[in-house]
MINUKOL-945821 format. One record per residue (C-alpha): residue number from 0; chain; z, x, y. Coordinates in Angstrom, 1 decimal. Each point is the difference from the previous one (the first is absolute). Example, Ala and Ser with C-alpha at 12.3 -4.5 7.8 and 13.67 -1.06 7.14 Angstrom:
2
<node><i>0</i><ch>A</ch><c3>7.8</c3><c1>12.3</c1><c2>-4.5</c2></node>
<node><i>1</i><ch>A</ch><c3>-0.7</c3><c1>1.4</c1><c2>3.4</c2></node>
% end
This chain:
108
<node><i>0</i><ch>A</ch><c3>24.8</c3><c1>-12.5</c1><c2>55.7</c2></node>
<node><i>1</i><ch>A</ch><c3>-2.0</c3><c1>-2.9</c1><c2>-1.5</c2></node>
<node><i>2</i><ch>A</ch><c3>-0.6</c3><c1>-0.3</c1><c2>-3.7</c2></node>
<node><i>3</i><ch>A</ch><c3>-1.8</c3><c1>-2.4</c1><c2>-2.3</c2></node>
<node><i>4</i><ch>A</ch><c3>2.6</c3><c1>-1.7</c1><c2>-2.2</c2></node>
<node><i>5</i><ch>A</ch><c3>-1.6</c3><c1>0.7</c1><c2>-3.3</c2></node>
<node><i>6</i><ch>A</ch><c3>3.0</c3><c1>-1.4</c1><c2>-2.0</c2></node>
<node><i>7</i><ch>A</ch><c3>-0.4</c3><c1>-3.4</c1><c2>1.7</c2></node>
<node><i>8</i><ch>A</ch><c3>-3.8</c3><c1>0.0</c1><c2>-0.5</c2></node>
<node><i>9</i><ch>A</ch><c3>0.4</c3><c1>0.9</c1><c2>-3.7</c2></node>
<node><i>10</i><ch>A</ch><c3>2.7</c3><c1>-2.6</c1><c2>-0.5</c2></node>
<node><i>11</i><ch>A</ch><c3>-2.0</c3><c1>-2.8</c1><c2>1.6</c2></node>
<node><i>12</i><ch>A</ch><c3>-3.1</c3><c1>1.0</c1><c2>-1.9</c2></node>
<node><i>13</i><ch>A</ch><c3>1.9</c3><c1>-0.1</c1><c2>-3.3</c2></node>
<node><i>14</i><ch>A</ch><c3>1.6</c3><c1>-3.3</c1><c2>1.0</c2></node>
<node><i>15</i><ch>A</ch><c3>-3.3</c3><c1>-1.6</c1><c2>1.0</c2></node>
<node><i>16</i><ch>A</ch><c3>-1.8</c3><c1>1.3</c1><c2>-3.1</c2></node>
<node><i>17</i><ch>A</ch><c3>2.9</c3><c1>-1.4</c1><c2>-2.1</c2></node>
<node><i>18</i><ch>A</ch><c3>-1.0</c3><c1>0.1</c1><c2>-3.7</c2></node>
<node><i>19</i><ch>A</ch><c3>-3.7</c3><c1>0.1</c1><c2>0.5</c2></node>
<node><i>20</i><ch>A</ch><c3>-1.8</c3><c1>3.2</c1><c2>-1.0</c2></node>
<node><i>21</i><ch>A</ch><c3>-1.5</c3><c1>2.5</c1><c2>2.4</c2></node>
<node><i>22</i><ch>A</ch><c3>-3.5</c3><c1>-0.9</c1><c2>-1.2</c2></node>
<node><i>23</i><ch>A</ch><c3>0.7</c3><c1>-3.7</c1><c2>0.6</c2></node>
<node><i>24</i><ch>A</ch><c3>1.1</c3><c1>0.4</c1><c2>3.6</c2></node>
<node><i>25</i><ch>A</ch><c3>-2.4</c3><c1>2.8</c1><c2>1.0</c2></node>
<node><i>26</i><ch>A</ch><c3>-2.9</c3><c1>-2.3</c1><c2>0.8</c2></node>
<node><i>27</i><ch>A</ch><c3>2.3</c3><c1>-2.3</c1><c2>2.0</c2></node>
<node><i>28</i><ch>A</ch><c3>1.1</c3><c1>2.8</c1><c2>2.2</c2></node>
<node><i>29</i><ch>A</ch><c3>-3.3</c3><c1>1.9</c1><c2>0.1</c2></node>
<node><i>30</i><ch>A</ch><c3>1.4</c3><c1>3.4</c1><c2>-1.1</c2></node>
<node><i>31</i><ch>A</ch><c3>-0.1</c3><c1>1.8</c1><c2>-3.3</c2></node>
<node><i>32</i><ch>A</ch><c3>2.8</c3><c1>-0.3</c1><c2>-2.7</c2></node>
<node><i>33</i><ch>A</ch><c3>0.7</c3><c1>3.7</c1><c2>0.4</c2></node>
<node><i>34</i><ch>A</ch><c3>0.5</c3><c1>-0.5</c1><c2>3.8</c2></node>
<node><i>35</i><ch>A</ch><c3>2.4</c3><c1>-2.9</c1><c2>-0.6</c2></node>
<node><i>36</i><ch>A</ch><c3>1.9</c3><c1>2.2</c1><c2>-2.5</c2></node>
<node><i>37</i><ch>A</ch><c3>0.3</c3><c1>2.8</c1><c2>2.6</c2></node>
<node><i>38</i><ch>A</ch><c3>1.3</c3><c1>-2.4</c1><c2>2.6</c2></node>
<node><i>39</i><ch>A</ch><c3>2.6</c3><c1>-1.2</c1><c2>-2.5</c2></node>
<node><i>40</i><ch>A</ch><c3>1.0</c3><c1>3.6</c1><c2>-0.6</c2></node>
<node><i>41</i><ch>A</ch><c3>0.5</c3><c1>0.5</c1><c2>3.7</c2></node>
<node><i>42</i><ch>A</ch><c3>-3.0</c3><c1>2.2</c1><c2>0.7</c2></node>
<node><i>43</i><ch>A</ch><c3>-1.3</c3><c1>-0.2</c1><c2>3.6</c2></node>
<node><i>44</i><ch>A</ch><c3>-3.2</c3><c1>-2.1</c1><c2>0.1</c2></node>
<node><i>45</i><ch>A</ch><c3>-2.8</c3><c1>0.6</c1><c2>2.4</c2></node>
<node><i>46</i><ch>A</ch><c3>-0.1</c3><c1>-2.2</c1><c2>3.1</c2></node>
<node><i>47</i><ch>A</ch><c3>-2.7</c3><c1>-2.4</c1><c2>-1.3</c2></node>
<node><i>48</i><ch>A</ch><c3>1.9</c3><c1>-0.5</c1><c2>-3.3</c2></node>
<node><i>49</i><ch>A</ch><c3>3.3</c3><c1>-0.5</c1><c2>1.8</c2></node>
<node><i>50</i><ch>A</ch><c3>-1.6</c3><c1>-2.7</c1><c2>2.2</c2></node>
<node><i>51</i><ch>A</ch><c3>-1.6</c3><c1>-1.7</c1><c2>-3.0</c2></node>
<node><i>52</i><ch>A</ch><c3>3.3</c3><c1>-0.1</c1><c2>-1.8</c2></node>
<node><i>53</i><ch>A</ch><c3>1.7</c3><c1>-1.4</c1><c2>3.1</c2></node>
<node><i>54</i><ch>A</ch><c3>-2.6</c3><c1>-2.8</c1><c2>0.1</c2></node>
<node><i>55</i><ch>A</ch><c3>0.6</c3><c1>-0.7</c1><c2>-3.7</c2></node>
<node><i>56</i><ch>A</ch><c3>3.8</c3><c1>-0.1</c1><c2>0.5</c2></node>
<node><i>57</i><ch>A</ch><c3>-0.5</c3><c1>-2.0</c1><c2>3.2</c2></node>
<node><i>58</i><ch>A</ch><c3>2.4</c3><c1>2.3</c1><c2>1.9</c2></node>
<node><i>59</i><ch>A</ch><c3>-0.9</c3><c1>1.6</c1><c2>3.4</c2></node>
<node><i>60</i><ch>A</ch><c3>-0.4</c3><c1>3.8</c1><c2>-0.4</c2></node>
<node><i>61</i><ch>A</ch><c3>2.7</c3><c1>0.6</c1><c2>2.7</c2></node>
<node><i>62</i><ch>A</ch><c3>2.6</c3><c1>-1.3</c1><c2>-2.4</c2></node>
<node><i>63</i><ch>A</ch><c3>-0.4</c3><c1>3.2</c1><c2>-2.1</c2></node>
<node><i>64</i><ch>A</ch><c3>0.5</c3><c1>2.4</c1><c2>2.9</c2></node>
<node><i>65</i><ch>A</ch><c3>3.4</c3><c1>1.5</c1><c2>0.4</c2></node>
<node><i>66</i><ch>A</ch><c3>1.5</c3><c1>2.0</c1><c2>2.9</c2></node>
<node><i>67</i><ch>A</ch><c3>2.3</c3><c1>2.4</c1><c2>-1.9</c2></node>
<node><i>68</i><ch>A</ch><c3>1.4</c3><c1>1.4</c1><c2>3.2</c2></node>
<node><i>69</i><ch>A</ch><c3>1.6</c3><c1>-3.3</c1><c2>1.1</c2></node>
<node><i>70</i><ch>A</ch><c3>0.6</c3><c1>-1.5</c1><c2>-3.4</c2></node>
<node><i>71</i><ch>A</ch><c3>3.3</c3><c1>-1.9</c1><c2>0.2</c2></node>
<node><i>72</i><ch>A</ch><c3>-0.4</c3><c1>-2.8</c1><c2>-2.5</c2></node>
<node><i>73</i><ch>A</ch><c3>0.7</c3><c1>0.4</c1><c2>-3.8</c2></node>
<node><i>74</i><ch>A</ch><c3>-3.0</c3><c1>1.3</c1><c2>-1.8</c2></node>
<node><i>75</i><ch>A</ch><c3>-0.4</c3><c1>-3.1</c1><c2>-2.2</c2></node>
<node><i>76</i><ch>A</ch><c3>0.2</c3><c1>-2.4</c1><c2>2.9</c2></node>
<node><i>77</i><ch>A</ch><c3>-3.7</c3><c1>-0.1</c1><c2>0.9</c2></node>
<node><i>78</i><ch>A</ch><c3>-1.0</c3><c1>0.0</c1><c2>-3.7</c2></node>
<node><i>79</i><ch>A</ch><c3>2.1</c3><c1>-3.0</c1><c2>-0.8</c2></node>
<node><i>80</i><ch>A</ch><c3>-1.4</c3><c1>-1.9</c1><c2>3.0</c2></node>
<node><i>81</i><ch>A</ch><c3>-3.6</c3><c1>0.9</c1><c2>-0.8</c2></node>
<node><i>82</i><ch>A</ch><c3>0.5</c3><c1>-1.0</c1><c2>-3.7</c2></node>
<node><i>83</i><ch>A</ch><c3>1.4</c3><c1>-3.4</c1><c2>1.1</c2></node>
<node><i>84</i><ch>A</ch><c3>-2.9</c3><c1>-0.6</c1><c2>2.3</c2></node>
<node><i>85</i><ch>A</ch><c3>-2.6</c3><c1>1.1</c1><c2>-2.6</c2></node>
<node><i>86</i><ch>A</ch><c3>1.3</c3><c1>-1.5</c1><c2>-3.1</c2></node>
<node><i>87</i><ch>A</ch><c3>-2.3</c3><c1>-2.9</c1><c2>-1.0</c2></node>
<node><i>88</i><ch>A</ch><c3>2.7</c3><c1>-1.6</c1><c2>-2.2</c2></node>
<node><i>89</i><ch>A</ch><c3>2.1</c3><c1>-0.7</c1><c2>3.1</c2></node>
<node><i>90</i><ch>A</ch><c3>-1.1</c3><c1>-2.7</c1><c2>2.5</c2></node>
<node><i>91</i><ch>A</ch><c3>-1.1</c3><c1>1.9</c1><c2>3.1</c2></node>
<node><i>92</i><ch>A</ch><c3>2.3</c3><c1>-1.9</c1><c2>2.3</c2></node>
<node><i>93</i><ch>A</ch><c3>3.0</c3><c1>0.8</c1><c2>-2.2</c2></node>
<node><i>94</i><ch>A</ch><c3>-1.0</c3><c1>3.7</c1><c2>-0.3</c2></node>
<node><i>95</i><ch>A</ch><c3>-0.4</c3><c1>0.3</c1><c2>3.7</c2></node>
<node><i>96</i><ch>A</ch><c3>3.3</c3><c1>-1.8</c1><c2>0.7</c2></node>
<node><i>97</i><ch>A</ch><c3>1.9</c3><c1>2.3</c1><c2>-2.4</c2></node>
<node><i>98</i><ch>A</ch><c3>-1.7</c3><c1>3.1</c1><c2>1.4</c2></node>
<node><i>99</i><ch>A</ch><c3>0.9</c3><c1>-1.1</c1><c2>3.5</c2></node>
<node><i>100</i><ch>A</ch><c3>3.6</c3><c1>-0.4</c1><c2>-1.0</c2></node>
<node><i>101</i><ch>A</ch><c3>0.1</c3><c1>3.5</c1><c2>-1.4</c2></node>
<node><i>102</i><ch>A</ch><c3>-1.6</c3><c1>1.3</c1><c2>3.2</c2></node>
<node><i>103</i><ch>A</ch><c3>2.5</c3><c1>-1.8</c1><c2>2.1</c2></node>
<node><i>104</i><ch>A</ch><c3>2.9</c3><c1>1.6</c1><c2>-1.9</c2></node>
<node><i>105</i><ch>A</ch><c3>-1.4</c3><c1>3.5</c1><c2>0.5</c2></node>
<node><i>106</i><ch>A</ch><c3>-1.1</c3><c1>-0.4</c1><c2>3.6</c2></node>
<node><i>107</i><ch>A</ch><c3>3.5</c3><c1>-0.8</c1><c2>1.1</c2></node>
% end
Protein backbone atom coordinates (compact mmCIF):
# COMPACT_ATOMS: atom_id res chain seq x y z
CA UNK A 1 0.00 0.00 0.00
CA UNK A 2 1.27 3.46 -0.87
CA UNK A 3 0.69 6.38 1.45
CA UNK A 4 1.55 10.06 1.57
CA UNK A 5 4.07 10.70 4.34
CA UNK A 6 2.17 13.51 6.04
CA UNK A 7 4.59 13.66 8.95
CA UNK A 8 7.53 14.35 6.66
CA UNK A 9 5.51 16.93 4.69
CA UNK A 10 4.44 18.69 7.90
CA UNK A 11 7.96 18.62 9.37
CA UNK A 12 9.55 20.05 6.24
CA UNK A 13 6.87 22.73 5.92
CA UNK A 14 7.46 23.78 9.53
CA UNK A 15 11.22 23.72 9.01
CA UNK A 16 11.01 25.80 5.83
CA UNK A 17 8.60 28.29 7.40
CA UNK A 18 10.94 28.55 10.40
CA UNK A 19 9.83 31.45 12.58
CA UNK A 20 7.93 33.30 9.91
CA UNK A 21 4.18 33.62 10.37
CA UNK A 22 1.61 31.81 8.26
CA UNK A 23 0.45 35.07 6.70
CA UNK A 24 4.03 35.97 5.79
CA UNK A 25 4.78 32.77 3.89
CA UNK A 26 1.33 32.31 2.38
CA UNK A 27 1.92 34.67 -0.59
CA UNK A 28 5.33 33.06 -1.22
CA UNK A 29 3.77 29.62 -1.49
CA UNK A 30 0.52 30.60 -3.16
CA UNK A 31 -1.83 28.95 -0.66
CA UNK A 32 -3.85 30.32 2.25
CA UNK A 33 -2.54 30.53 5.82
CA UNK A 34 -5.32 28.11 6.87
CA UNK A 35 -4.12 25.57 4.31
CA UNK A 36 -0.52 25.85 5.55
CA UNK A 37 -1.78 25.31 9.08
CA UNK A 38 -3.69 22.18 8.01
CA UNK A 39 -0.59 20.78 6.32
CA UNK A 40 1.46 21.40 9.46
CA UNK A 41 -1.25 19.54 11.42
CA UNK A 42 -0.86 16.58 9.02
CA UNK A 43 -4.19 16.97 7.21
CA UNK A 44 -4.10 15.47 3.70
CA UNK A 45 -3.97 18.28 1.11
CA UNK A 46 -5.59 18.12 -2.30
CA UNK A 47 -3.27 17.23 -5.19
CA UNK A 48 -2.82 20.81 -6.46
CA UNK A 49 -1.91 22.04 -2.97
CA UNK A 50 0.44 19.12 -2.42
CA UNK A 51 2.28 19.87 -5.67
CA UNK A 52 2.44 23.59 -4.83
CA UNK A 53 3.97 22.81 -1.44
CA UNK A 54 6.46 20.41 -3.06
CA UNK A 55 7.52 23.21 -5.42
CA UNK A 56 7.94 25.58 -2.46
CA UNK A 57 9.99 22.99 -0.56
CA UNK A 58 11.96 22.18 -3.73
CA UNK A 59 11.43 18.46 -3.14
CA UNK A 60 10.10 16.06 -5.76
CA UNK A 61 6.63 14.75 -4.81
CA UNK A 62 7.78 11.13 -5.03
CA UNK A 63 9.91 11.71 -1.91
CA UNK A 64 6.70 11.85 0.14
CA UNK A 65 5.26 8.56 -1.14
CA UNK A 66 5.85 5.48 1.03
CA UNK A 67 5.21 1.83 0.28
CA UNK A 68 4.12 0.51 3.68
CA UNK A 69 4.07 -3.10 2.52
CA UNK A 70 7.82 -3.18 1.91
CA UNK A 71 8.98 -0.63 4.46
CA UNK A 72 12.28 -1.89 5.88
CA UNK A 73 14.07 1.28 6.85
CA UNK A 74 13.55 3.15 10.12
CA UNK A 75 10.63 5.56 10.00
CA UNK A 76 12.79 8.64 10.61
CA UNK A 77 15.39 7.72 7.98
CA UNK A 78 13.75 9.48 5.05
CA UNK A 79 12.65 12.45 7.17
CA UNK A 80 16.21 13.07 8.29
CA UNK A 81 17.57 12.86 4.74
CA UNK A 82 14.84 15.14 3.39
CA UNK A 83 15.44 17.69 6.14
CA UNK A 84 19.16 17.68 5.45
CA UNK A 85 18.57 18.26 1.76
CA UNK A 86 15.91 20.95 2.33
CA UNK A 87 17.48 22.94 5.16
CA UNK A 88 18.54 26.31 3.74
CA UNK A 89 20.97 26.83 6.62
CA UNK A 90 23.12 23.92 5.43
CA UNK A 91 25.21 24.17 2.27
CA UNK A 92 23.41 21.98 -0.28
CA UNK A 93 26.57 19.98 -1.07
CA UNK A 94 27.10 19.19 2.61
CA UNK A 95 23.42 18.33 3.17
CA UNK A 96 23.43 16.00 0.18
CA UNK A 97 26.70 14.38 1.29
CA UNK A 98 25.44 13.69 4.81
CA UNK A 99 22.11 12.39 3.49
CA UNK A 100 24.00 10.11 1.09
CA UNK A 101 26.05 8.73 3.99
CA UNK A 102 22.88 7.97 5.96
CA UNK A 103 21.36 6.29 2.91
CA UNK A 104 24.51 4.21 2.43
CA UNK A 105 24.30 2.98 6.04
CA UNK A 106 20.69 1.87 5.70
CA UNK A 107 21.03 0.45 2.20
CA UNK A 108 23.63 -2.10 3.32
